[in-house]
N, C-alpha and C positions, 0 to 999 in steps of 0.2 A: 379586226377590232377597231372601234372608233378612236380617233385621235383624242388626246386627253382633254382638248378644249371643244370637243364635239360630243353630241349625244347620239347613241344608237337609235334606230327607229323605235325599238321597244321602250327605251328610256324616254324618248320624246312623248310617247303615248302616256307613260306614267306621269311625266312632268305635267302635261296638260290636265290630266285628271286630278292631280294633287293640287295644282293651282286653282282649278275650278272648285275644289272642296275647301279652299281657303287656307291651305297649308303655306308656311313661310318658305322662302327659297332655301334658308339654311337647313330646314328639315328635309327638303326634297333632295338637296345635294348630298346629305348624309345618307339618306335611303338609297340613292342611286350609286353611292360610293364613287362620286365623281367630283370635280372641282367646282367651286362657286363660279369661276369664269364660264364654264360650260353652261351652267344653269342660266347665268345672266345673258350669255349670247343667245340662248334659246328664248329667253324672255323678250329680247329685242326682236327676234324673228317673229314671235307670236304677236307682239305689239304691232309690227308692220302689217301683219295679216289682218288684224282687227282694227287698224287705225282708221276708222271710218269718220265721217264728218260729225261735227258737233250735234247735229240734229238726229243722230242715229238712235235706234231703239233696241231693246231685247238683249239677248245673251252677249252679242259681241260688244255692245257698249259697256255692259257691266263688267265684262272681262277686261276691256281696256282700262277702265277706271280702277279695277282691282290691281292690275299689273302696275298701274302708276303708283299706287300706294306701296306695293311691294318694292318697287325700285327705290322709292324715297326711304323706306325702312333700311334697305340695304346700304344706301348711301350714308345714312346716319351711323350705321354699325361699322361701316368701312372707315369712316372718318375717326371714330373713337378707337379703332383697333388697326392702325396703319400697318403695324408689324405683321398682321395676319393677311395682308393683301396676297392674292395668288402669286404674283410675280416677285413678292418679298421686297419690293422697293419702297423705301420711305418716301412719303410725300408730305413733308412738313407744312407746305402751304395749305393743306386741306385739313389740318388738325381741328380747326373750328369750323363747324357747319356753316356759320354765317358767311365765311369767306367765299363759299361756293355760290352765294346768291348774288345776283346782279346788282349793280349800283342802283341807288334809289330810283324807282321808276317815276313816271309823270302821274301815277295814280294818286289822287288825293285820298288821304287816309289819316286816321288818328289811332291806329292799333296800339294797345299797351305792349310793353316789352315782354317777350317770352322768358319764363323763369326756368328753362331747362335747356340742356345742350342737345339732348337726343329725346325725341318723342317716342314713347314705348307703347306698343299694342294699339288696340282700336282700329286695326286695318279695315275691317268690314264696315265699321261705322264711318270711317273717313271716306271709303269708296262710295258708300251710299250718299253721303252728304255732298260730295263732289258731283255725283250723278244728279242729284235734285237741284244743285245750283246751276247746272247747264241750262241755258236758255231754251234748249230744245225740250226740256221737261216742263210740264205745266204747273209744277209746284210753285206757289208764290209765297206762302207762309210756311216755314219749316220750324218745328219745335224740337229741341233737344232737351229731354227731361231725365230726371233721376234724382236720388237722394243727395243732400248736401255733401260736398267733398268728393263726389264720384268722378269729377273731371269734365263737367259740361263746358265751362268756360275755356278751359285748357284745349279741349277738342276743337271748339269753334274758332279760337284764335289761331291754332295750328293750321287749320284749313284756309283761314283768311290769309295767313302769311304765305301759304303755297300759292294762292291766287295772286298775291301781291307780286311775288317773284316768279311768275310762271315762265318768264323768258330766261331764267337762270339755267345754266348747264346742269345744275343739280336736278332739275325737273324736266325730263326729256318727254314726258307725256302731255297730252292736251289737258288744260285746266280752264275753267270758265274765264271769260274776259270781263273785267270790271273797270270802269273809269274812276270809281270812288268806292272806298270801303270805310264805313262809318261805324265806330263802336261806341255804344252807350250802355251804361251799367247803373243799376239801382242798388248795388251792394254798398253797404256802409263800412264794411270792414273786410280786410284781407286776413285769411288764416295762413300765416307763413310758418316756415320751419322753426321760428323763434317765438311763435305765438300770434296774438291778434295785433293788427295795425289798422288804424282807421283810414278810410279812403277820404281824402280831402275834397275830392270833386266827384259828385255822382249825380245821375239824372233820375229823379223819382217821380216826375210828372211829365205830361205831354208837352208842357212848355219848355221844360229842360231838354227834352229830346229834340224839339224843333230848333232850340238855340244851338245845340251841338251839330245838327245837320247844317245849319246856316254857317257855323264857324268853319267846318271842314270843307264845305263847297265854296266858301269865300265869296258869297254874294252880298249884296247891299244890306245894310242894317234894317231889320224889319221889327225890332222890338217895340217900336212906337205905335204899331198897329195892333188891332185886336188878334186874339189867337186864331179865330176862324179865318181872318184874312191872311195870317201868317201861313196857315195850313194850305190855303189856295196857292200862295206863291211857291211854297215848298213843292207841292204836287207838280206844278208847271215846270219847275226847275228839274225835279227828278225825272220827268218824262223825257228829258233830253239827254240823260246820263245813265249808263248802265251802272247800277249801284248795288252793293251789298250792304244792307243795314242790319246791324247786330243789336238786339235788345236783350241785355243780360239781366237775369234775376227778376223776371217778370212778377214773381209773387210779392216783391217788396215795393212795387210801383204803387203810388198812392191813388192815382186815378186810372186804374187798370182798364175799365170798360172804355173810357175815352181813348186810351192808347191803342187798345185792340181795334176800335172803330177806325182810327187813323191809319193803322197798318192794313186793314182790310181794303181801304179805298186807295192805296198807293198804286201808281200806274205799273204796267207789266215790265217796265224797265228796271224795276226794283225787285231784288230778292231779299227776303227777310228771314233772318234766323233768330228765334227766340229761345233763350235758355230758361228753364223753370223747374222747380221742384214738383209742380203739379202736372199731371198728365192732361193735356188739352187737345182739342179736336182739330189740329192742323195735320200736316204730313209729318208724322213723328219719327224721331230717332231716339230710342230709349237706351239709356246707359245703365247697366247694372254694374255691380262691383267688378273690378278688374280680375280676370282669371288668374289662377295660381302662377302659371308660368311667367306671365307678364308682370305680376305683382312682385315675384322674387327678383326679376330683372330690374325693376324700378328700385326695389329696396337696395340691391347691391350697387346700382349706379349712384343713388343718393348717398350711400354710406361711403363709397369711394370719393365722391366729391367733397363730402364733409369731413373726411379723414377719420371715419369711424370704422372700427374693425368688428365685423359681425360674422359669426360662424354660420354654417348652413343651417344648423338646428335653430339658432336665434332668428335667422331670416324667416324660417318656417313658422316659428312661434309668433313673430310679429305679424306676418300675414294673417294667421288664424285669429289673432287678437283684434285686428282692425277690419276683418271680414272683407279684405280686398278693396278698401276705401283709399284711393291714392293720397288724398289730402292728409289723412291720418298717418299713412306711412311716412310722408315727407316730414310732418310735424314731429313724429316720434324720433326720427333720426336727427332732426335738428336739436331736439331736447338732449339727446345723447352727446351730440357735438358740443353742447354747452355745459356738460359736466354730469348729467344724471346717469345713474347706473341703469343697465338694461332692465333689470327687475323692477326698478322704480318707475321706469317709463311705461311698462306694461300696466302698471297700476294707474298711472297718471292718465293715459289715454282713455281709460274706462270710467274715470271719475265723473259722476253725473253733473258736477258743477264746473268741470274743466273746460278748456278751450275746445276740444273736439265735440263735446256734448253741446256746447253753446252754438258751434258753427253748424253742426250736422243735423241737430234735432230741435233745439229750443225754439227757433223761429217757427217750425212746423207744428210742434206739439202744443205749445202754450195756448194757442187759439182754440184748441180742442177740449180743454179741461172742462170737467163736469158735463160732458156730452156723450151720447152713445159711442161715437168713434173712439173717444179716449178710453171708455170702459172696455171696448173691444181690444184696443192696443194693450191695455194692462193685462187682460185675461190671456192674451197670446204669450205673455212672458212665462206662464206656467208650462208651456209645451216645448219639449225639446225637439220635436219633429213636427212637420206640417199636419194640420188637422182639418177636418171637414167643417163646412158651414154649420151643419147640425150640431157638432160638438161645441164650437165656439159660441153658438147662439145659446146653448143650454147653460153655459157657465158665465158668460159676460154679464147678463142682465137677469134680474129675478123674474121679471115678467116680459119676456122678449116679444117684440113686434117684428114680424118677418120683413116688412117694408123698411122699418127703421134699421134693422140689422143689415139689409142689403145696402142701404144708403151709407151706412157707416163703413162697411167694408170697402165700398167703392171709393169713398173719401180717403181712407187710409192708403189704398192703392194709388190714387191719384197723387198723393204726397210721397210716394215711393217709401212709405214706412213699412208696408207689408208687401208680400208677394204671393201671387195666387198661381198655382200650376195644377192642372187636372183636378180642379175643384177643391184643392187643399191649400190652406193659408199658413204662412210662416214669417218669421222675422230673421234678419241677419243677426250674427252674434253681437255685433256692436250696438245694434238697435235694442236687443234684449237687455243688454247691460244698462242702457240708459233708462228704458221703460221700467225695469226692475227696481231701479233706485227710486223712480217716481212712485211705484207701487208701495214700497216700503215706507214712504213718508205718510201713507194713509193706512194705518194698521187695521182699522175697522173694515174698510173695504177689502183689504187683503185677506182677512179672515173670512169674509163673505164668499169671495172667489174661491178660496181653498176648499171651503166646505162644499160648494157646488161642484168643484173639480173632482173631489173624492167621491161624492155621491154619483156623479155621472159615470165614473169608471167602475164603481161598484155595481151599478145597474148594467153597464156595458158587459161586464164579465159574467153576469148571471147565466147567459146561455152556454157558457163553457163549464159551469160548475157541476153539471150532471154527467159529464163525459167520462167513459171508462178510460183511464190513463194507459191501459194496456193496448188500446187500439188507436189507429189513425182516425182523424176526423177532418172532413172537408171544411167544417166550420172554422178550423184554425186559420184558413185563408183570410177570414174577416178580422181575425185577431192580429195578424201579421202587420198591417199598416199602422196599427195603434200600439204595437208592442212597446216601443221605446218610450212612448208617452205613459203607458200603463206602468212600465217599469219605474219611471220617475215618480209616479204617485206612490207606488209601494215603498220605494226607498225613502221618500219624504215621510211616509207614515212610520217607518222604522226609526228615522231620526228623531221623530216627535214622540216615540213610545206608544203609538196608537195600536195596541195589541189586537183589538177585536177587528179592525179594518185589515191589518196584515194577515191575520188568520183567515179571513174570508177570501181575500184575494189570492193567497197562496193555495188554498184548496181548489180554487177554480182554474189556476194557470199552471200548476206543477206539471201536469201531463204535457202541456205545450213546451215547457222549458226542457223536459227530457228529450222529446222528439227533435226539437230544433237545435239541440246541443248547447243550450245556455247552462252549462254545468257549473261554471264559476259562480253564477248568480244563484243556482240551486244550493250550493254549499254555503254561500254567505247567508242567504235568507233562512235556510233551514236551521243553521247554528243559532241565529238570533231567536227563531221561533221556539226552539227547544228550551232555551233558558227563560224566555218570556212566558211560555206556557207553564213551566215548572213553578215560576214565581207566582203565577196566577192560580196555582193549584189545579190546572186543567191538564190532568194526566192523559186523558184521551188524545188531546191535540199533541201533547209532548211525545207520546208514543208513536203517533202517526208521523210527526216530523222526524223522529229518530229513524223510522224505517225508510222514509223518503231520502234522508241523507245517506244512510247506509247503501240504498239502492244505487246511488251515484258513485259512492266510493268504491263499491265492489266492482263496478264496470270500468273504473279507471285502472284497476289491476295493479297499481303500484303497492309495494309491501307496506309502506306507511299507511296508505289508504285502507288496505285490507285489515291491518291491525286495528285501526280506529273503527272500521265497520264492524269488526268482531266484538269490540267492546259495546258498541251501540246496540247491536242485535241481541247480545246476551242480556243487556240491561232491560231491553224491551220484552224479551222472552220471559224474564223473571217477573215482569209486571203485566203479563198478557191478560190476566183476569180482568183488568180494567178496559179491555177492548173486546170487539166482537170476534166470533169464530172466523168470519171471512178475513178479518185483519190477521188472525193467527196463521191462516193459510198462506197469505202473502209473506208473512214473517218467516215461515218455514221455507218458503221458495227462496227467499234471500239467503237463508242459511245454506241451502243446497249449493247455490252458485258461488257463495263465499268460499266454501271448502273445496269446490272445483278449482277455483283460481289459486287456492293455497296448496294445490296438489295433494290434498287430503281426501282422496277419493272414497275411502271407506266411510269417513264421517259424512261426506256428501250423500252416500247411499243411505246411511242411517236417517238423515234428515228428510230424504225423499220418502222414506217409509213413514216417518212422522206425518208428513203432509198427506200421504195416502190414507193414514188412519184417521186423521182429522176430517178428511173429506167424507169418509164413510159414516161419520158421527152426526153430520148435519144434513139438513134437507135443503137442497138448492133446486131452483127450476132447471129444466132440461138444458137450456142454453148455457147457464152458468156451470153446470156440472160438466158438460162437454168441454168447455173452456179449460176447466181445472185439469181434465184428463189430458188435453193437448199439452198443457204446461208440464205435467208430470212426464209424459213421453219425451218432450223436448229436452228436459234436463236429464233424463235417462240416457238419451242419445248422446248427449255431451259427455256423460261419465264413461260410456263405452268408447267414445272417440278418444278421450284422454288416456284410456287404457290401451290404445292402439288396436282395439277390437272393431276395425272398420266395417267388417261385414255385418256385425250385429248392430252397430251404430246406424248403418244405412237402412237396415230393416226397420229399426225403431223410428228413425226420422221419416221414412216413407209412410209409416202408419200414422205418425203425428201429422204429416202434411195432408193426408187424406181427410182426417177429422177436422183439421183447421179449414180446409176448403169447403167441407160440408156445412160448417157453421158460419162461413164467409168471414173468417178472421184474417184479414189481409196482412196485418203486421206480422202475425205468427207465420203465415204462409211464406212471406218474403224471407224471414229470418231462417226458417227450416230449409227452404230451398237453397239458401246460401251454403248451409252445412252440407247438403247433398252435393252441391257443386265442388266443394272442397274435397269430398270423398271421391267423386268422379275424376277430379284432377289427380288425386293420389293414385288412383287405379289406372291412369293413363288414357282414360276415355275423354279425349279433348272435345269431340263432337258433342257428347252429352253435357260436358261442363259448360260449353258455350250456350247450348240450348237452355239450360237451367238458369244461367245468369241473364240471358236476354229476355227470359220470362219474368224474373222477379226484380231486376235492377230498375226497370221503368216504374214498377209499383212503388218502390222506395223513393225514387226521384220525384214522383207525382206528389207525394205527401211530405217531401223534404225531411225525411228522417236521417239526420246527419250520421249517426252511428251505423246504421244498417247500410247506408250508401257507401260509407268508408269501407266496410268489410266486403261488400260486393266488388268495389273497384280494386281492393287488394287482391282478391282472387282472380279477377279479370286481368290484372297486371301480370300475375304469375302465368296465366294461360297464354297471354300474348308473348311473354318472354320465351316460353317453351316453343311456341309456334314461329319464333324468329321475327316477330313484328316489333322491332325494337322501339320505334317511334311511339306506337300506341302503348307499349308496355311502360315507357318512360313517363308519358303523360298521366296514365292511370295511377302509376305508383306515386308520382309527385302529388296528385290530387288526393290520394288516400292518405299519404303522409301528413299533408297539411291539415286534413280533417282530423286525423288521430291526434296531432299536436294540439289542435284547438280544443279537443276533448280531454286533454292531459293524459292520453293513453300512450305513454312513452314507449313501451315495448313494442306495440304495433307500429308506431311511427318509425322506430329504429329498424324494424324488419324491412319496411318499405324503402328506407334510405339505403340499406344494404343492397336491395335489389337494384337500385339506381346506380350504385357504384360498380356492380358486376357487369 
């Protein structure tokens, strides 16, 4: 066995793989069930192996840089938590991370003070930036871009400080060598934890930047000569000095083109980092919102420093409210420290005229007003999930021009106001709050967007309106990515009392909601539609919605649900003359299964006879008639099964299966096969049970029928339990139980949990 401060060969292999995948040392130590010392020792060994010269390339150099960032992160954490050191020795002299840094070096610099004690997250971005700053890399101009408040300046300043103190014992890995580090910023305001503070000194022109370079490098006064002559002197001076030049907040520089020209022409001794909200064509490092894990760490750290008590739930709520924007988290906790209640702060940070909105969005959005990019941004607020270019194009502008739309979307992406992934566009929650407030201020435009929004989804749903809800349809795959957006449209129409639109949408998507298991939504929407249809005097729709609702209630199988379903079905049956005979056939089928689940098998048999008599009275085409025959056999088989007449049930189910396969009714085929598998399992024919399940489960999974999949997995779990395959049985029972719970089928869920406990 390896010593507690060493790693076995297998652990070393896991360590290298995990480090290469970007995992932190804490996570690796936890996974390997070993000490942090062991991981750090191995980190040092790996570093020595890959500690190649500054001009190295490829994987080894990237790993070296990544390990450097991991070491620094460890140091920061170790300093903050001295009591958790592996040797349990207190080291009070290292409580403040700045004490580990060397005495002020001879590097000329004007860096602003850091506003944090521990830098959290961004390991990959730091590693990448350090790699680009190495003079062995050809990158000359580096841009760090992202939305306001995402931490661009903080990241760049952190890396600059690491370079400044590269000889400190804290940083044991190679960092770029600079003789000067010059920081310039065009920001006019700081967003602090207490709100806005004006910057008293800022550089918004090329002349300002030249003046700051001259001041830091301490060379002769050149203000009396022309700007062009100043630039020549500065270039000559910089050619002699390895310099890191930071140009912060490029988007607010007044003479941006002149500044960019100046930066392009600087000598190769200068590395330039530009921070900007706009995506520009340098070597880019793009900052997105801070991931959840790091956001929660930042929130807890800030809360601790500010003396604010936050529960785990409150931390999660704050993270979700600010969409992982670090500046917003720090500001929110600062407001709580000043006396605001948590609930008030959640409102405050979303206020369209508040500090967060001004800092993160106003500067970027105001110049876009009354232009296509602005209209696109406003339209995107209507969507809760990412949408395609086609969708947003149809809604944002009345007469869309493809070129203008493309340019507008690109502009919004460049400003980090929207994100595009796999051809779909979206907003962060914080951006949506701000944009929504902007939209509300223009009610006429808001109404135009909403009208086009509803019409687009009405048209989109047309292709699903003629689908038989009793069968699976591959076209549902096209509905799935738009489902939550379509759901938002339907719920908005309900909130506005738009009966006709709700009626149309419901008739087109109700089959999808049943198959995919959106049963809570089915119950909510059908209840609204029943009452709205009655008020409108539309008995045809009311009866249809009553039957739809009962269909779901019956299959949930809880006593209260069955009782409500019985009332609905009886009312619908009493008014059946207002509906078609086809509808009456489905109503009778619901009556059958209702009484099966109520254990009233005689009544179930009587309703099955009613259904058979109705079928003989009407003329259906051959396919429809065969489908009804399959359904009758299917329910007859269930009645026999409930009577424990398994032999007769098997015979009936086999006949039903043959007919279902003949008319290619896949959903019925899978459901019937599952019943046959249950009977085979009861008879002890384990081989036949497995064959049947392996035949029909993939069919249900292909079409994502949540209920049928759950029943298959339940039967499969019982089979594996009998076969002694405990691991497989446990996983299948757990998956089935979770699905049943999601469908509110509590009896079936409890059966699976009982299987897990045995």
